[in-house]
Backbone as CSV, one residue per row, in Angstrom:
resi,resn,N_x,N_y,N_z,CA_x,CA_y,CA_z,C_x,C_y,C_z
1,UNK,-34.896,-193.603,26.631,-35.134,-192.223,26.234,-34.109,-191.489,27.554
2,UNK,-34.611,-191.957,28.769,-34.026,-191.098,29.566,-32.610,-190.780,29.924
3,UNK,-32.037,-192.255,29.307,-30.730,-192.355,29.413,-30.020,-191.148,28.473
4,UNK,-30.879,-191.231,27.348,-30.500,-190.838,26.270,-30.362,-188.877,26.515
5,UNK,-31.583,-188.636,27.000,-31.844,-187.242,27.382,-30.572,-187.008,28.706
6,UNK,-30.013,-187.920,29.571,-28.964,-187.482,30.451,-27.655,-187.481,29.653
7,UNK,-27.549,-188.313,28.637,-26.064,-188.238,27.781,-26.176,-186.712,26.958
8,UNK,-27.537,-186.231,26.477,-27.684,-185.173,25.555,-27.684,-184.077,26.014
9,UNK,-28.174,-183.587,27.218,-28.596,-182.202,27.855,-27.353,-181.624,28.372
10,UNK,-26.372,-182.459,28.855,-25.044,-181.701,29.218,-24.680,-181.090,28.018
11,UNK,-24.366,-182.018,27.023,-23.526,-181.574,25.744,-24.594,-180.438,24.914
12,UNK,-25.802,-180.289,25.099,-26.628,-179.160,24.562,-26.224,-178.129,25.252
13,UNK,-26.073,-178.236,26.961,-25.824,-177.155,27.847,-24.460,-176.825,26.973
14,UNK,-23.409,-177.322,26.938,-22.079,-176.696,26.674,-21.938,-176.195,25.401
15,UNK,-23.053,-176.707,24.108,-23.221,-176.117,22.710,-23.520,-174.690,22.956
16,UNK,-24.552,-174.492,23.939,-25.512,-173.098,24.197,-24.513,-172.343,24.803
17,UNK,-23.256,-172.585,25.335,-22.455,-171.570,26.098,-21.649,-170.789,24.932
18,UNK,-21.526,-169.397,25.357,-20.869,-168.358,24.367,-19.428,-169.134,24.328
19,UNK,-18.698,-168.688,23.167,-17.513,-169.017,23.400,-16.684,-167.817,23.531
20,UNK,-15.558,-168.248,24.714,-14.857,-167.111,24.728,-14.261,-166.249,23.570
21,UNK,-14.347,-165.097,24.055,-13.651,-164.006,22.855,-12.171,-164.389,22.738
22,UNK,-11.805,-164.515,21.355,-10.395,-164.813,21.642,-9.457,-164.054,21.172
23,UNK,-8.058,-164.045,21.819,-7.213,-163.213,21.835,-7.042,-162.772,20.282
24,UNK,-6.590,-161.572,19.547,-6.605,-161.266,18.440,-7.847,-160.575,17.607
25,UNK,-9.457,-160.942,18.551,-10.351,-160.384,18.041,-10.493,-159.050,18.583
26,UNK,-11.377,-158.482,17.915,-11.853,-156.801,17.938,-12.790,-156.985,19.633
27,UNK,-12.477,-156.203,20.275,-13.498,-156.465,21.269,-14.905,-155.693,21.392
28,UNK,-15.845,-156.263,21.578,-17.014,-155.764,22.077,-17.125,-154.086,22.679
29,UNK,-17.483,-153.336,21.840,-17.908,-151.831,22.754,-19.256,-151.868,23.784
30,UNK,-19.635,-151.272,24.463,-20.578,-151.147,25.265,-20.908,-149.736,26.188
31,UNK,-22.279,-149.810,26.419,-22.516,-148.733,27.300,-23.204,-149.069,28.263
32,UNK,-22.671,-148.742,29.697,-23.687,-149.342,30.582,-23.688,-148.463,31.613
33,UNK,-24.598,-148.603,32.636,-25.105,-147.571,33.703,-23.994,-148.265,34.923
34,UNK,-23.212,-147.095,35.469,-22.405,-147.191,36.713,-23.143,-147.380,37.870
35,UNK,-23.084,-148.212,39.097,-24.098,-148.548,40.011,-23.682,-147.330,41.044
36,UNK,-22.680,-146.858,41.059,-22.474,-145.861,41.813,-22.846,-144.308,41.996
37,UNK,-22.803,-143.768,40.482,-22.949,-142.339,39.883,-24.337,-142.486,39.273
38,UNK,-24.828,-143.538,38.636,-25.996,-143.775,38.015,-25.755,-142.996,36.341
39,UNK,-24.607,-142.670,36.004,-24.153,-142.355,34.809,-23.754,-143.577,33.861
40,UNK,-24.187,-143.148,32.579,-23.732,-144.099,31.823,-22.297,-143.696,31.215
41,UNK,-21.552,-145.406,31.342,-19.892,-145.176,30.714,-19.616,-146.160,29.402
42,UNK,-19.305,-145.268,28.473,-19.051,-146.006,27.438,-17.759,-146.620,26.935
43,UNK,-17.581,-147.580,26.960,-16.096,-148.456,26.326,-16.114,-148.290,24.860
44,UNK,-15.282,-147.648,24.253,-14.913,-147.801,22.759,-13.798,-148.653,22.344
45,UNK,-13.952,-149.766,21.767,-12.610,-150.171,21.507,-11.879,-149.573,20.417
46,UNK,-10.549,-149.387,20.873,-9.791,-148.690,19.625,-9.532,-147.063,20.245
47,UNK,-10.122,-146.460,21.137,-10.035,-145.196,21.820,-8.646,-144.953,22.301
48,UNK,-7.551,-145.570,21.620,-6.320,-145.262,21.899,-5.919,-145.451,23.388
49,UNK,-6.790,-146.292,24.505,-6.203,-146.622,25.539,-6.211,-147.886,25.894
50,UNK,-5.219,-148.458,26.501,-5.010,-149.609,26.966,-6.094,-150.070,28.100
51,UNK,-7.045,-151.019,28.074,-8.019,-151.043,28.570,-8.187,-152.601,29.502
52,UNK,-8.670,-152.863,30.700,-8.975,-153.935,31.378,-10.575,-153.833,31.667
53,UNK,-11.218,-155.283,31.092,-12.649,-155.238,31.168,-12.666,-156.524,31.969
54,UNK,-13.432,-156.402,33.157,-13.209,-157.678,34.078,-14.926,-157.921,34.556
55,UNK,-15.275,-158.984,34.332,-16.736,-159.646,35.031,-16.195,-160.188,36.294
56,UNK,-17.413,-159.266,37.207,-17.383,-159.774,38.663,-18.665,-159.615,39.163
57,UNK,-18.902,-159.788,40.492,-20.071,-159.768,40.957,-20.286,-159.705,42.685
58,UNK,-21.320,-159.379,43.192,-21.282,-158.990,44.789,-21.014,-160.177,45.530
59,UNK,-21.568,-161.727,44.757,-21.611,-162.848,45.977,-20.743,-163.923,45.665
60,UNK,-20.063,-163.926,44.588,-18.945,-164.886,44.354,-17.788,-164.966,45.279
61,UNK,-17.553,-165.947,45.928,-16.644,-166.099,46.587,-14.877,-165.603,46.360
62,UNK,-14.973,-166.085,45.022,-13.720,-165.737,44.019,-13.326,-164.327,43.678
63,UNK,-14.739,-163.817,43.276,-14.820,-162.319,43.066,-14.351,-161.480,44.200
64,UNK,-14.963,-162.216,45.647,-14.721,-161.088,46.666,-13.165,-161.166,46.929
65,UNK,-12.337,-162.661,47.159,-11.237,-162.833,47.582,-9.970,-161.819,45.952
66,UNK,-10.651,-162.082,45.048,-9.652,-161.137,44.029,-10.037,-159.569,43.986
67,UNK,-11.066,-158.994,44.831,-11.156,-157.632,44.917,-10.358,-156.854,45.611
68,UNK,-9.254,-157.215,46.359,-8.544,-156.741,46.511,-7.433,-156.185,45.698
69,UNK,-7.138,-157.457,45.116,-5.866,-157.493,44.326,-6.274,-156.549,43.138
70,UNK,-7.663,-156.514,42.424,-7.930,-155.747,41.301,-7.945,-154.245,41.588
71,UNK,-8.462,-154.168,43.065,-8.269,-152.590,43.478,-6.879,-152.361,43.456
72,UNK,-5.932,-152.937,44.094,-4.602,-152.438,43.857,-4.060,-152.416,42.656
73,UNK,-4.267,-153.445,41.668,-3.826,-152.973,40.057,-4.407,-152.139,39.389
74,UNK,-5.547,-151.916,39.671,-6.162,-150.695,39.253,-5.593,-149.148,39.536
75,UNK,-5.283,-149.143,40.973,-4.531,-147.959,41.562,-3.416,-147.730,41.070
76,UNK,-2.557,-148.980,40.591,-1.098,-148.961,40.185,-1.169,-148.493,38.632
77,UNK,-2.012,-148.973,37.887,-1.864,-149.035,36.790,-2.843,-147.616,35.896
78,UNK,-3.634,-147.288,36.736,-4.635,-146.151,36.489,-3.327,-144.969,36.074
79,UNK,-2.421,-144.899,37.034,-1.629,-143.768,36.805,-0.285,-144.180,35.386
80,UNK,-0.660,-145.420,34.867,0.104,-145.509,33.618,-0.962,-145.216,32.223
81,UNK,-2.142,-144.933,32.697,-2.876,-144.491,31.777,-3.961,-145.803,31.088
82,UNK,-3.999,-147.195,32.150,-4.919,-148.081,32.077,-6.132,-147.702,32.467
83,UNK,-7.276,-148.005,31.595,-8.537,-147.793,32.203,-9.173,-149.294,32.188
84,UNK,-9.998,-149.104,33.330,-10.291,-150.296,33.815,-12.211,-150.234,34.036
85,UNK,-12.727,-151.238,33.848,-14.258,-151.617,33.581,-15.112,-152.922,34.246
86,UNK,-15.204,-152.729,35.629,-15.771,-153.588,36.602,-17.426,-154.149,35.868
87,UNK,-17.592,-154.956,35.680,-18.996,-155.239,35.022,-19.656,-156.504,35.751
88,UNK,-20.769,-156.408,36.153,-21.650,-157.221,36.920,-22.893,-158.031,35.898
89,UNK,-22.315,-158.860,35.153,-23.637,-159.502,34.435,-24.789,-160.449,35.225
90,UNK,-24.696,-160.413,36.621,-25.428,-161.645,37.009,-27.185,-161.249,36.850
91,UNK,-28.012,-162.071,36.936,-29.710,-161.912,37.114,-29.753,-161.351,38.202
92,UNK,-30.019,-160.084,38.431,-30.493,-159.225,39.693,-32.028,-159.792,40.064
93,UNK,-32.678,-160.174,39.199,-34.238,-160.646,39.460,-33.969,-161.836,40.467
94,UNK,-33.445,-162.867,39.663,-32.936,-164.036,40.626,-32.143,-163.882,41.896
95,UNK,-30.908,-162.775,42.053,-29.758,-162.773,42.955,-30.116,-161.340,43.051
96,UNK,-30.748,-161.194,44.325,-31.014,-159.648,44.804,-29.340,-159.059,45.170
97,UNK,-28.648,-159.627,45.641,-27.427,-159.270,45.878,-26.646,-158.363,44.805
98,UNK,-27.456,-158.766,43.596,-26.652,-158.167,42.175,-27.307,-156.684,41.726
99,UNK,-28.254,-156.310,42.514,-29.072,-154.716,42.113,-28.374,-153.941,42.274
100,UNK,-28.725,-152.486,41.498,-27.704,-151.686,41.236,-27.467,-151.092,42.704
101,UNK,-28.511,-151.087,43.539,-28.396,-150.498,45.040,-27.219,-151.509,45.658
102,UNK,-27.035,-152.565,45.673,-26.039,-153.468,46.543,-25.024,-153.253,45.755
103,UNK,-24.638,-153.182,44.481,-23.251,-152.865,43.840,-22.883,-151.523,43.891
104,UNK,-23.809,-150.690,44.499,-23.320,-149.255,44.968,-22.846,-149.358,46.264
105,UNK,-23.380,-149.887,47.053,-23.063,-150.419,48.569,-21.536,-150.819,48.555
106,UNK,-21.345,-152.074,47.773,-20.241,-152.661,47.641,-19.125,-151.518,46.597
107,UNK,-19.186,-151.048,45.761,-18.534,-150.172,45.335,-17.726,-149.117,46.380
108,UNK,-18.820,-148.654,46.754,-18.477,-147.261,47.859,-17.746,-147.922,48.968
109,UNK,-18.309,-149.140,49.571,-17.543,-149.359,50.813,-16.139,-149.980,50.659
110,UNK,-15.787,-150.389,49.437,-14.312,-150.834,49.105,-13.635,-150.273,48.225
111,UNK,-14.278,-148.913,47.995,-13.488,-147.588,47.369,-13.072,-148.052,45.836
112,UNK,-14.088,-148.869,45.225,-13.285,-149.404,43.633,-13.101,-147.762,43.146
113,UNK,-11.686,-147.983,42.465,-11.301,-146.890,41.713,-11.546,-147.272,40.375
114,UNK,-12.678,-147.743,39.997,-13.157,-148.101,38.416,-14.769,-147.960,38.486
115,UNK,-15.392,-147.801,37.803,-16.669,-147.772,37.308,-17.398,-149.170,37.762
116,UNK,-18.623,-149.602,38.603,-18.652,-150.846,38.397,-20.159,-150.977,37.476
117,UNK,-20.280,-151.274,36.671,-21.255,-151.320,35.455,-21.999,-152.484,35.642
118,UNK,-23.358,-152.293,35.327,-24.230,-153.207,35.365,-24.934,-153.774,33.860
119,UNK,-24.469,-154.798,33.577,-24.774,-155.805,32.154,-26.330,-156.277,32.873
120,UNK,-27.335,-155.433,32.450,-28.594,-155.964,32.994,-29.246,-156.766,32.180
121,UNK,-28.931,-157.409,30.836,-29.622,-158.261,30.293,-28.401,-159.415,29.966
122,UNK,-26.922,-159.372,30.737,-26.123,-160.180,30.543,-25.198,-160.457,28.982
123,UNK,-25.852,-159.401,27.831,-25.542,-159.212,26.525,-23.929,-159.057,26.631
124,UNK,-23.301,-158.136,27.224,-22.236,-157.926,27.244,-21.017,-159.217,27.609
125,UNK,-21.471,-160.128,28.549,-21.049,-160.949,29.059,-20.771,-161.956,28.245
126,UNK,-22.105,-162.273,27.378,-22.091,-163.193,26.322,-21.085,-162.889,24.844
127,UNK,-21.364,-161.253,24.725,-20.429,-160.898,23.719,-19.073,-161.112,23.785
128,UNK,-18.595,-161.240,25.195,-17.225,-161.193,25.615,-17.118,-162.818,25.484
129,UNK,-17.741,-163.863,25.822,-17.659,-165.036,26.052,-17.511,-165.421,27.662
130,UNK,-17.767,-164.323,28.661,-17.282,-164.783,30.107,-18.010,-165.880,30.355
131,UNK,-17.540,-166.594,31.240,-17.997,-167.529,31.953,-18.161,-167.540,33.303
132,UNK,-17.455,-167.132,33.914,-17.080,-166.788,35.624,-16.698,-165.569,35.790
133,UNK,-16.630,-165.234,37.072,-16.267,-164.204,37.955,-15.053,-164.563,38.914
134,UNK,-14.255,-163.880,38.746,-13.618,-162.770,37.818,-13.192,-163.603,36.618
135,UNK,-13.430,-162.871,35.447,-13.003,-162.867,34.221,-12.394,-161.804,33.401
136,UNK,-11.194,-161.814,32.920,-10.602,-161.062,32.741,-10.009,-160.425,31.142
137,UNK,-10.184,-159.363,30.702,-9.929,-159.458,29.416,-8.915,-157.932,29.281
138,UNK,-8.119,-158.015,28.337,-7.116,-157.024,28.173,-6.992,-156.597,26.863
139,UNK,-7.515,-154.882,26.681,-7.786,-154.693,25.090,-6.806,-153.776,24.739
140,UNK,-5.875,-153.647,23.826,-4.919,-152.712,23.638,-5.623,-151.721,22.753
141,UNK,-4.555,-150.530,22.850,-5.067,-149.257,22.457,-5.816,-149.028,20.892
142,UNK,-5.735,-150.217,20.156,-6.335,-150.608,18.724,-7.946,-151.627,19.038
143,UNK,-7.994,-151.655,20.214,-9.330,-152.161,20.285,-9.473,-153.986,20.069
144,UNK,-7.968,-154.299,20.113,-7.808,-155.571,19.958,-7.385,-156.486,21.253
145,UNK,-8.006,-157.575,21.571,-8.049,-158.349,22.593,-6.740,-159.018,22.930
146,UNK,-5.671,-158.817,23.792,-4.215,-159.157,23.790,-4.158,-160.425,25.030
147,UNK,-5.030,-160.547,25.753,-4.840,-161.328,27.199,-6.363,-161.833,27.641
148,UNK,-6.508,-163.067,27.703,-8.040,-163.437,28.290,-7.833,-164.497,29.391
149,UNK,-8.507,-164.075,30.581,-8.101,-165.217,31.637,-8.431,-164.720,32.750
150,UNK,-7.579,-165.396,34.151,-7.380,-165.033,35.432,-6.799,-163.739,35.580
151,UNK,-6.855,-163.279,36.848,-6.066,-162.163,37.292,-4.933,-162.630,37.991
152,UNK,-4.775,-163.843,38.931,-3.478,-164.418,38.981,-4.281,-165.818,39.511
153,UNK,-3.229,-166.859,39.368,-3.633,-167.934,39.646,-3.875,-168.662,40.791
154,UNK,-3.984,-167.708,41.704,-4.409,-168.122,42.953,-4.938,-166.625,43.780
155,UNK,-6.162,-166.980,44.467,-6.793,-165.751,45.126,-5.768,-165.239,46.518
156,UNK,-5.340,-166.213,46.939,-4.157,-166.160,48.104,-3.137,-165.634,47.860
157,UNK,-2.652,-164.160,47.939,-1.452,-163.579,47.401,-0.331,-164.567,48.019
158,UNK,-0.175,-165.356,48.970,1.044,-166.252,49.621,0.991,-167.657,48.410
159,UNK,0.095,-168.018,47.947,-0.008,-169.126,46.795,0.450,-168.742,45.364
160,UNK,0.300,-167.272,45.134,0.426,-166.820,43.708,1.797,-167.271,43.052
161,UNK,1.625,-167.856,42.139,2.375,-168.431,41.404,3.189,-167.535,39.715
162,UNK,1.686,-167.252,39.514,1.551,-166.588,38.236,0.795,-165.662,38.185
163,UNK,1.337,-164.414,37.775,0.290,-163.133,37.510,-0.016,-162.627,36.170
164,UNK,-1.043,-163.469,35.704,-1.613,-163.296,34.345,-1.858,-161.696,34.070
165,UNK,-2.763,-161.146,34.749,-3.024,-159.747,34.158,-2.276,-158.874,34.357
166,UNK,-1.487,-158.671,35.228,-0.305,-157.645,35.359,1.092,-157.877,34.210
167,UNK,0.983,-159.000,34.111,1.952,-159.653,33.507,1.884,-159.047,31.929
168,UNK,0.391,-159.365,31.373,0.153,-158.620,30.129,0.450,-157.166,29.749
169,UNK,-0.093,-156.670,31.111,-0.291,-154.987,31.387,1.192,-154.332,31.058
170,UNK,2.006,-155.138,31.796,3.776,-154.793,31.655,4.095,-154.964,30.347
171,UNK,3.616,-156.109,29.543,4.440,-156.241,28.318,3.720,-155.199,27.330
172,UNK,2.522,-154.868,27.389,1.920,-154.058,26.479,2.470,-152.564,26.709
173,UNK,2.711,-152.157,28.091,2.784,-150.963,28.656,4.606,-150.581,27.811
174,UNK,5.163,-151.860,27.997,6.560,-152.013,27.546,6.567,-151.970,25.721
175,UNK,5.513,-152.131,25.036,5.283,-152.286,23.828,5.799,-153.663,23.133
176,UNK,5.438,-154.701,24.109,6.013,-156.182,23.836,5.024,-156.809,23.423
177,UNK,5.106,-158.072,23.131,3.846,-159.052,22.941,3.787,-159.765,24.291
178,UNK,2.814,-159.896,24.636,2.244,-160.687,25.879,2.847,-162.112,25.549
179,UNK,3.528,-162.784,26.302,3.991,-163.992,26.745,3.063,-165.041,26.724
180,UNK,2.047,-164.774,27.751,0.845,-166.031,27.970,-0.173,-164.843,27.961
181,UNK,-0.934,-165.460,26.595,-2.313,-164.708,26.203,-3.416,-165.183,26.817
182,UNK,-3.351,-166.873,26.915,-4.734,-167.131,27.586,-4.334,-167.793,28.691
183,UNK,-5.075,-167.692,29.825,-5.025,-168.270,31.086,-6.432,-168.970,31.318
184,UNK,-6.856,-169.915,32.289,-7.716,-170.536,32.459,-8.295,-170.152,33.700
185,UNK,-9.661,-168.857,33.247,-10.332,-168.146,34.084,-11.111,-168.954,35.011
186,UNK,-11.141,-168.985,36.432,-11.644,-169.810,37.437,-12.491,-168.928,38.504
187,UNK,-13.709,-169.295,39.032,-14.329,-168.787,39.608,-15.790,-169.154,39.833
188,UNK,-16.837,-168.261,40.112,-18.293,-168.950,40.306,-18.703,-168.597,38.750
189,UNK,-19.808,-169.382,38.197,-20.421,-169.380,36.724,-21.176,-168.161,36.900
190,UNK,-21.351,-167.503,35.927,-21.826,-166.107,35.789,-23.589,-166.852,35.792
191,UNK,-24.229,-166.050,36.364,-25.922,-165.973,36.802,-26.876,-165.281,35.508
192,UNK,-26.584,-165.863,34.350,-27.090,-165.085,32.879,-28.288,-164.838,33.106
193,UNK,-28.761,-163.455,32.865,-30.321,-163.276,32.582,-30.940,-164.156,31.464
194,UNK,-32.003,-164.987,31.743,-32.815,-165.693,30.751,-33.266,-164.488,29.684
């Protein structure tokens, strides 16, 4: 019986994980609280804006490593009309680093050029099928997901060979199809709220 459980439990865990939102699917909307100013920010897919929704957090070394790159990208592409939404879906009851107060401290100290939103019950991360931090979704002006995956293929700029997020944004801004629509997001697993 123990051997059977050892074999079945990992399969059950994989089956219970939400599947990643597919390219071509309509993006879920959301209304979440921004840690910095306490205001509720609403994302309405199809609002005629090109948008980037990415899942991140305070504690993950990968999220921290990609943080300067995401700030750089957001600063460069905001001027081109792209909206950015950073979402922390981690359970702050089990991980104190993920509270709104700690999120605010991080966002202010790093000068985030986008709202840092709390997904308190992890429902938005589940709706998107996000698995790790960071996990990136690019949504076109009609509300359709056009890219899912990593920011870049390495958190170290000197080792970067592929730039998934900026490639997708450049293609969409040029009114062209995204050449590489999905990449394998990597980072720390999301600490979902139970």
